[in-house]
Each structure stands twice: as structure tokens, then as C-alpha cells.
DOVOLUM-367293 format. One record per residue (C-alpha): residue in one letter; z negated, x, y. Coordinates in steps of 0.05 Angstrom, whole numbers. Layout:
<nodes>
['a' [Z X Y]] ...
</nodes>
This chain:
<nodes>
['m' [-720 1798 -1107]] ['t' [-760 1864 -1106]] ['v' [-778 1913 -1159]] ['e' [-845 1883 -1158]] ['s' [-816 1814 -1174]] ['t' [-823 1794 -1246]] ['a' [-848 1732 -1283]] ['a' [-889 1781 -1325]] ['r' [-932 1798 -1267]] ['k' [-1005 1769 -1252]] ['p' [-1042 1776 -1184]] ['r' [-1075 1848 -1176]] ['r' [-1149 1855 -1191]] ['s' [-1190 1866 -1133]] ['a' [-1218 1939 -1119]] ['g' [-1285 1915 -1148]] ['t' [-1258 1885 -1209]] ['k' [-1277 1923 -1273]] ['r' [-1214 1961 -1299]] ['t' [-1188 1940 -1367]] ['s' [-1144 1978 -1416]] ['a' [-1090 1951 -1460]] ['k' [-1115 1936 -1526]] ['k' [-1082 1957 -1588]] ['s' [-1010 1937 -1579]] ['p' [-985 1887 -1635]] ['g' [-951 1924 -1690]] ['q' [-973 1988 -1665]] ['d' [-984 2010 -1739]] ['a' [-912 1981 -1757]] ['e' [-859 2030 -1779]] ['l' [-842 2078 -1730]] ['i' [-780 2120 -1733]] ['q' [-799 2195 -1718]] ['l' [-765 2260 -1731]] ['l' [-806 2307 -1689]] ['t' [-881 2301 -1683]] ['p' [-924 2310 -1622]] ['q' [-942 2382 -1654]] ['g' [-870 2398 -1655]] ['k' [-856 2391 -1730]] ['r' [-795 2361 -1762]] ['v' [-806 2298 -1800]] ['k' [-782 2295 -1867]] ['h' [-789 2230 -1911]] ['a' [-751 2170 -1935]] ['k' [-763 2124 -1876]] ['s' [-730 2170 -1829]] ['a' [-674 2194 -1876]] ['e' [-619 2148 -1852]] ['y' [-632 2165 -1781]] ['a' [-643 2238 -1791]] ['a' [-569 2245 -1817]] ['y' [-546 2232 -1743]] ['v' [-577 2296 -1719]] ['a' [-573 2337 -1784]] ['d' [-523 2383 -1755]] ['i' [-554 2393 -1688]] ['t' [-553 2463 -1663]] ['p' [-609 2508 -1627]] ['d' [-562 2503 -1564]] ['e' [-558 2427 -1569]] ['l' [-630 2427 -1577]] ['r' [-639 2472 -1514]] ['g' [-587 2427 -1479]] ['l' [-633 2367 -1487]] ['y' [-698 2407 -1470]] ['r' [-660 2425 -1401]] ['d' [-639 2352 -1392]] ['m' [-711 2329 -1397]] ['v' [-739 2386 -1353]] ['l' [-694 2377 -1301]] ['t' [-694 2303 -1302]] ['r' [-772 2304 -1293]] ['r' [-764 2356 -1236]] ['f' [-714 2310 -1200]] ['d' [-762 2251 -1213]] ['a' [-822 2290 -1186]] ['e' [-784 2313 -1123]] ['a' [-763 2239 -1111]] ['t' [-835 2217 -1117]] ['s' [-856 2272 -1064]] ['l' [-801 2247 -1018]] ['q' [-830 2181 -1018]] ['r' [-898 2204 -1003]] ['q' [-870 2240 -943]] ['g' [-838 2180 -920]] ['e' [-769 2200 -937]] ['l' [-759 2144 -986]] ['g' [-780 2072 -981]] ['l' [-794 2067 -1054]] ['w' [-788 2106 -1121]] ['a' [-797 2086 -1193]] ['s' [-815 2144 -1234]] ['l' [-793 2157 -1305]] ['l' [-850 2203 -1319]] ['g' [-866 2203 -1396]] ['q' [-801 2172 -1412]] ['e' [-756 2229 -1410]] ['a' [-743 2234 -1487]] ['a' [-727 2155 -1490]] ['q' [-672 2164 -1436]] ['i' [-642 2229 -1452]] ['g' [-642 2216 -1526]] ['s' [-605 2151 -1517]] ['g' [-563 2175 -1459]] ['r' [-534 2235 -1501]] ['a' [-518 2188 -1557]] ['t' [-467 2151 -1514]] ['r' [-394 2166 -1512]] ['e' [-352 2175 -1453]] ['d' [-317 2107 -1459]] ['d' [-386 2072 -1472]] ['y' [-411 2028 -1415]] ['v' [-481 2032 -1391]] ['f' [-522 1976 -1355]] ['p' [-590 2006 -1327]] ['t' [-650 1980 -1291]] ['y' [-674 2018 -1230]] ['r' [-713 2072 -1272]] ['e' [-656 2104 -1316]] ['h' [-650 2170 -1277]] ['g' [-649 2206 -1343]] ['v' [-591 2165 -1366]] ['a' [-550 2169 -1300]] ['w' [-561 2246 -1314]] ['c' [-529 2241 -1379]] ['r' [-474 2200 -1354]] ['g' [-458 2252 -1301]] ['v' [-482 2217 -1237]] ['d' [-503 2265 -1185]] ['p' [-581 2253 -1182]] ['t' [-575 2252 -1106]] ['n' [-532 2194 -1108]] ['l' [-589 2154 -1140]] ['l' [-630 2165 -1077]] ['g' [-591 2130 -1026]] ['m' [-611 2062 -1041]] ['f' [-683 2083 -1041]] ['r' [-674 2111 -973]] ['g' [-643 2046 -949]] ['v' [-575 2078 -929]] ['n' [-532 2046 -983]] ['n' [-532 1993 -1040]] ['g' [-521 2048 -1094]] ['g' [-484 2114 -1080]] ['w' [-433 2119 -1139]] ['d' [-372 2083 -1165]] ['p' [-396 2044 -1232]] ['n' [-328 2055 -1264]] ['g' [-328 2131 -1250]] ['n' [-379 2146 -1300]] ['n' [-385 2078 -1335]] ['f' [-452 2071 -1312]] ['h' [-469 2011 -1271]] ['l' [-504 2010 -1205]] ['y' [-584 2002 -1211]] ['t' [-605 1929 -1223]] ['i' [-670 1908 -1188]] ['v' [-672 1838 -1210]] ['i' [-712 1841 -1276]] ['g' [-673 1828 -1339]] ['s' [-614 1807 -1307]] ['q' [-568 1866 -1333]] ['a' [-578 1843 -1404]] ['l' [-534 1785 -1392]] ['h' [-482 1831 -1357]] ['a' [-481 1878 -1411]] ['t' [-473 1817 -1463]] ['g' [-411 1790 -1420]] ['y' [-382 1857 -1415]] ['a' [-388 1877 -1486]] ['m' [-356 1806 -1505]] ['g' [-299 1829 -1460]] ['v' [-294 1893 -1496]] ['a' [-292 1861 -1560]] ['k' [-237 1812 -1539]] ['d' [-196 1875 -1514]] ['g' [-200 1903 -1584]] ['a' [-232 1967 -1556]] ['d' [-276 2010 -1602]] ['s' [-326 2026 -1545]] ['a' [-400 2000 -1541]] ['v' [-444 1973 -1487]] ['i' [-521 1993 -1476]] ['a' [-570 1958 -1437]] ['y' [-634 1983 -1416]] ['f' [-695 1939 -1396]] ['g' [-775 1950 -1404]] ['d' [-830 1910 -1445]] ['g' [-842 1866 -1383]] ['a' [-771 1846 -1375]] ['s' [-767 1822 -1447]] ['s' [-803 1762 -1424]] ['q' [-748 1741 -1377]] ['g' [-703 1683 -1394]] ['d' [-642 1725 -1381]] ['v' [-661 1772 -1441]] ['a' [-669 1715 -1487]] ['e' [-603 1686 -1468]] ['a' [-565 1754 -1475]] ['f' [-596 1758 -1545]] ['t' [-568 1691 -1560]] ['f' [-498 1703 -1535]] ['s' [-494 1773 -1563]] ['a' [-509 1752 -1633]] ['v' [-468 1685 -1629]] ['y' [-408 1724 -1605]] ['n' [-425 1789 -1648]] ['a' [-422 1833 -1582]] ['p' [-415 1907 -1589]] ['v' [-480 1917 -1548]] ['v' [-546 1958 -1557]] ['f' [-607 1932 -1521]] ['f' [-650 1989 -1503]] ['c' [-725 1969 -1493]] ['q' [-767 2021 -1465]] ['n' [-834 1993 -1485]] ['n' [-879 2036 -1436]] ['q' [-937 1993 -1448]] ['w' [-948 1962 -1378]] ['a' [-905 1911 -1345]] ['i' [-933 1930 -1276]] ['s' [-1005 1916 -1289]] ['e' [-996 1872 -1350]] ['p' [-1008 1905 -1419]] ['t' [-954 1895 -1474]] ['e' [-1005 1847 -1512]] ['k' [-994 1796 -1454]] ['q' [-918 1800 -1471]] ['t' [-918 1786 -1542]] ['r' [-958 1772 -1606]] ['v' [-907 1815 -1655]] ['p' [-879 1880 -1641]] ['l' [-818 1872 -1591]] ['y' [-767 1898 -1641]] ['q' [-781 1844 -1686]] ['r' [-756 1795 -1633]] ['a' [-689 1812 -1659]] ['q' [-696 1781 -1726]] ['g' [-701 1710 -1695]] ['y' [-634 1722 -1665]] ['g' [-600 1745 -1728]] ['f' [-589 1820 -1710]] ['p' [-630 1881 -1730]] ['g' [-685 1914 -1690]] ['v' [-716 1980 -1701]] ['r' [-778 2018 -1667]] ['v' [-770 2089 -1648]] ['d' [-818 2136 -1622]] ['g' [-795 2138 -1548]] ['n' [-826 2205 -1536]] ['d' [-786 2239 -1595]] ['v' [-718 2265 -1563]] ['l' [-687 2272 -1633]] ['a' [-708 2203 -1659]] ['c' [-688 2170 -1597]] ['l' [-619 2202 -1605]] ['a' [-607 2190 -1676]] ['v' [-627 2117 -1673]] ['t' [-583 2101 -1614]] ['k' [-526 2138 -1645]] ['w' [-535 2093 -1702]] ['a' [-541 2028 -1664]] ['l' [-479 2046 -1622]] ['e' [-437 2062 -1683]] ['r' [-460 1995 -1711]] ['a' [-431 1960 -1649]] ['r' [-367 2003 -1650]] ['r' [-353 1981 -1724]] ['g' [-357 1909 -1704]] ['e' [-426 1894 -1733]] ['g' [-457 1864 -1672]] ['p' [-517 1878 -1630]] ['t' [-582 1916 -1644]] ['l' [-649 1921 -1611]] ['v' [-681 1984 -1602]] ['e' [-752 1992 -1576]] ['a' [-769 2058 -1555]] ['y' [-847 2059 -1558]] ['t' [-865 2106 -1503]] ['y' [-914 2108 -1442]] ['r' [-908 2101 -1368]] ['m' [-952 2163 -1346]] ['g' [-949 2148 -1271]] ['a' [-949 2086 -1232]] ['h' [-898 2027 -1241]] ['t' [-869 2046 -1172]] ['t' [-898 2086 -1113]] ['s' [-931 2020 -1089]] ['d' [-970 2014 -1150]] ['d' [-1040 2043 -1166]] ['p' [-1049 2048 -1243]] ['t' [-1122 2068 -1235]] ['r' [-1139 1998 -1215]] ['y' [-1114 1969 -1286]] ['r' [-1119 2024 -1339]] ['h' [-1167 2078 -1359]] ['d' [-1152 2155 -1353]] ['d' [-1168 2164 -1428]] ['e' [-1109 2123 -1447]] ['r' [-1063 2165 -1402]] ['l' [-1092 2230 -1428]] ['a' [-1083 2206 -1503]] ['w' [-1009 2198 -1488]] ['e' [-1002 2264 -1447]] ['a' [-1019 2297 -1514]] ['k' [-949 2265 -1540]] ['d' [-911 2297 -1480]] ['p' [-839 2292 -1502]] ['i' [-821 2360 -1464]] ['q' [-878 2397 -1492]] ['r' [-865 2374 -1566]] ['l' [-793 2401 -1560]] ['r' [-810 2463 -1529]] ['t' [-859 2474 -1584]] ['y' [-808 2463 -1639]] ['l' [-757 2508 -1596]] ['e' [-808 2566 -1595]] ['s' [-828 2562 -1666]] ['e' [-763 2541 -1701]] ['t' [-708 2571 -1664]] ['d' [-690 2640 -1632]] ['t' [-703 2604 -1561]] ['n' [-739 2665 -1522]] ['e' [-781 2665 -1454]] ['s' [-718 2681 -1413]] ['f' [-686 2614 -1425]] ['f' [-751 2577 -1400]] ['a' [-759 2625 -1339]] ['e' [-681 2613 -1321]] ['l' [-692 2542 -1332]] ['e' [-755 2540 -1284]] ['a' [-709 2574 -1232]] ['e' [-657 2520 -1241]] ['s' [-705 2467 -1233]] ['e' [-732 2495 -1168]] ['a' [-660 2497 -1143]] ['l' [-650 2425 -1160]] ['g' [-714 2406 -1122]] ['r' [-691 2440 -1060]] ['r' [-624 2409 -1062]] ['v' [-648 2343 -1072]] ['r' [-693 2350 -1012]] ['e' [-639 2378 -970]] ['v' [-586 2322 -985]] ['v' [-638 2266 -975]] ['r' [-662 2288 -908]] ['a' [-587 2301 -887]] ['m' [-564 2228 -905]] ['p' [-535 2196 -845]] ['d' [-565 2127 -823]] ['p' [-523 2067 -837]] ['d' [-488 2028 -789]] ['h' [-541 1974 -771]] ['f' [-483 1923 -770]] ['a' [-458 1938 -835]] ['i' [-506 1886 -867]] ['f' [-460 1831 -837]] ['e' [-394 1855 -871]] ['n' [-367 1829 -936]] ['v' [-413 1770 -937]] ['y' [-356 1721 -934]] ['a' [-278 1742 -947]] ['d' [-257 1708 -887]] ['g' [-319 1708 -840]] ['h' [-370 1653 -822]] ['a' [-392 1623 -757]] ['l' [-466 1630 -780]] ['v' [-458 1704 -796]] ['d' [-425 1710 -730]] ['e' [-483 1678 -694]] ['e' [-532 1723 -732]] ['r' [-495 1785 -715]] ['a' [-497 1767 -640]] ['q' [-570 1759 -643]] ['f' [-578 1822 -675]] ['a' [-535 1857 -625]] ['a' [-574 1824 -566]] ['y' [-642 1847 -606]] ['q' [-613 1920 -612]] ['a' [-591 1917 -536]] ['s' [-661 1900 -513]] ['f' [-688 1965 -536]] ['a' [-637 2004 -496]] ['e' [-653 1960 -434]] ['e' [-729 1980 -443]] ['g' [-714 2050 -449]] ['e' [-673 2050 -384]] ['g' [-726 2016 -341]] ['k' [-776 2071 -353]] 
</nodes>
């Protein structure tokens, strides 16, 4: 199954079909936990007080750290997109617009927590200490994932839509049986919320009181399907039917994402069971580089969300409420460019894989059919050499 494969998808509209934009999402006016407005102002009211306590002591240096994380993650993501356009990667799934959801939630995890991502959690990987260049091997076709999952407690990217929710639930059940006080977090999108695997994960996690946080990045579009085609109620309210709490957070507010995820993870560690966090955000770019979002959504929708840009709102706050000066932003820009250069150099230097590696580790003791296929492939490869010799 590929990234493009999901039960939520419908056939593409033809080029001549009138584009439609998502209607108002169900529950869009429901309670939204927000600690930093799009204008860069701290929110102070009763609704957010419980969560604000989790970031009450955050320092200017820590705020600058969150800003740096988001800027460098976006720069890495932009470089990967460019590399795909230049033919260096086969595919790329951009996180543009979702930096706050990923950095906020990623920085809320502890070292001993375990993360189960989809294929878009580049910011969470950054927070877990995974070298960003290791994320690119799979998309270049040179490996199946370039890192040891247990080295950073960050599982390999999952292409099958929604299956990681079950993996996370099973792992969390094991954590509970081991008596550990760590937690597990599973990432998925609004489209994946329609998958049966996610529903089953909700059921098992609730019944077994598993220490898991389900972090749904509702970026409004499951490929070309708007959220209104996924649900009749706000996604976070689905948790009620399974017997555990759900909360909707402003996914473009890094402070709110940090605070709410800390709260949810602490619940899990205390043995209070699962939580569903819906990070209400927006995919500013394409679903993947094989997608053309102009065919199914209007530019005015994207422009409205650009005004809520997660990076700009934190920068506004840093400039107005802290002693952050221009030199910080200049140095970060230079660091960003250096990261882009390193990514380009590493990707272009990646060695091609052994063509016959695909036949390894299929069966522990070998298999006659695999041996036959290997021989056929060897003959096919040899044919190219023979053609070249005859010229």
C-alpha cells in the first residue's frame, strides 16, 4: 500500500471540474485550547488555565528553542521538497503548516516515551534526535528507514494508513504490564481517523487502560477529501464513545500543543488511560509531491490559514515580549541554510542499494520461489550488460 492509498480517498476530479473548498468543519466553533493567538498574544482565560499551568514556567530560552525547532524543521522540509522536484527523491510528504503541532507535542515527550509516527512526522523525529537526513533514505529508495527505532524510541515511518495506532496500543499495553511509568504516543491524520485500525486501537486502549496518547493532526484534508467527509462531529469528540477524554487544541499554537500533550502524557503515566488530542491545523502544501491541491481547494482558504502561521506567531511574541534580538534570527537563518546544504550533500552522496537485497530476509531459511525470482532478476540485469557489450 502506498502513501496515496487510504479508504478515505475518492477518485480525483478531472481538470475541467469546478473546484470546491471545504465547508465549515463540524464543530469548528467548539472549544479550542489556545495559549498564543495568531497575533502573538498570550491567552489568559479559565478555559485554558488547566493547560497553561504546564507551560507557566517556560523561559525565553526555551521559547527560542521551540522557535528554532520549527524554523529548522520547515527548512529541512522545504529542502526535501526541492530535492524531490529535482529528481533526487521519489516522493515527499510535506509538513508545511504543521510545525507547531509536531514540535509542541514532540517536545512534550520524555526520553523513555515511545513514538509511533506516520510518514509526515519530520518535526517529531527532530525532537526525538533522529538525524533528518536519515528520514530521506526511504524516499530516495535506498533503504526501508534509516534509523534504529529503539535508539530514539521513535518507530520507523508507517506508510499503511492508520496501522501505527494499533502498534502503539499494543506497545502501550506491554508498557503497562511491565509496570513502567513511560507513555506512548501515536500520530495520525484526519483521514486515518476513518480507518478501522484506529477504531480498534481506541477500543483496545480504552478496555485495557493503555498509557497511550492518540495525536490526530487534523490538517483539514485527507488527500482531496475535506474533514466534513470524515465525520459529522468534531474528531476529538469520538473519544467519548470509547470512554476516554478527547481535547481539541490549536494546532498552530506551539505552546498549546506542548501543554496539552504534556497533560495527556502525564495522565497516561499515572495509569489514567488513553487520550485523544485533535490538533486543529492546516496542510498548507500538497498531500505529497504527487498531489495537486489546486484541483480541490481554493487559494483563499490557504491564505486564511497562512495568516495563522505557527512560526510567525511565535516570532511576534518573541519580539514583543522577550529580549530576543535580531542577531538571534540572523544566526538562525545562517544555521538554516547550513542545514539545507548538508541535506543536499548527504542525499546526493547516498549509495545505491544492492539490487539483490530485496530478496534477502523474506524467509528465515530461504524459499524455492524466492530463489527462482532472484535468478530471473539476475538474468534480467545481465541482459543490460550483454546489450552494452554488443555496441
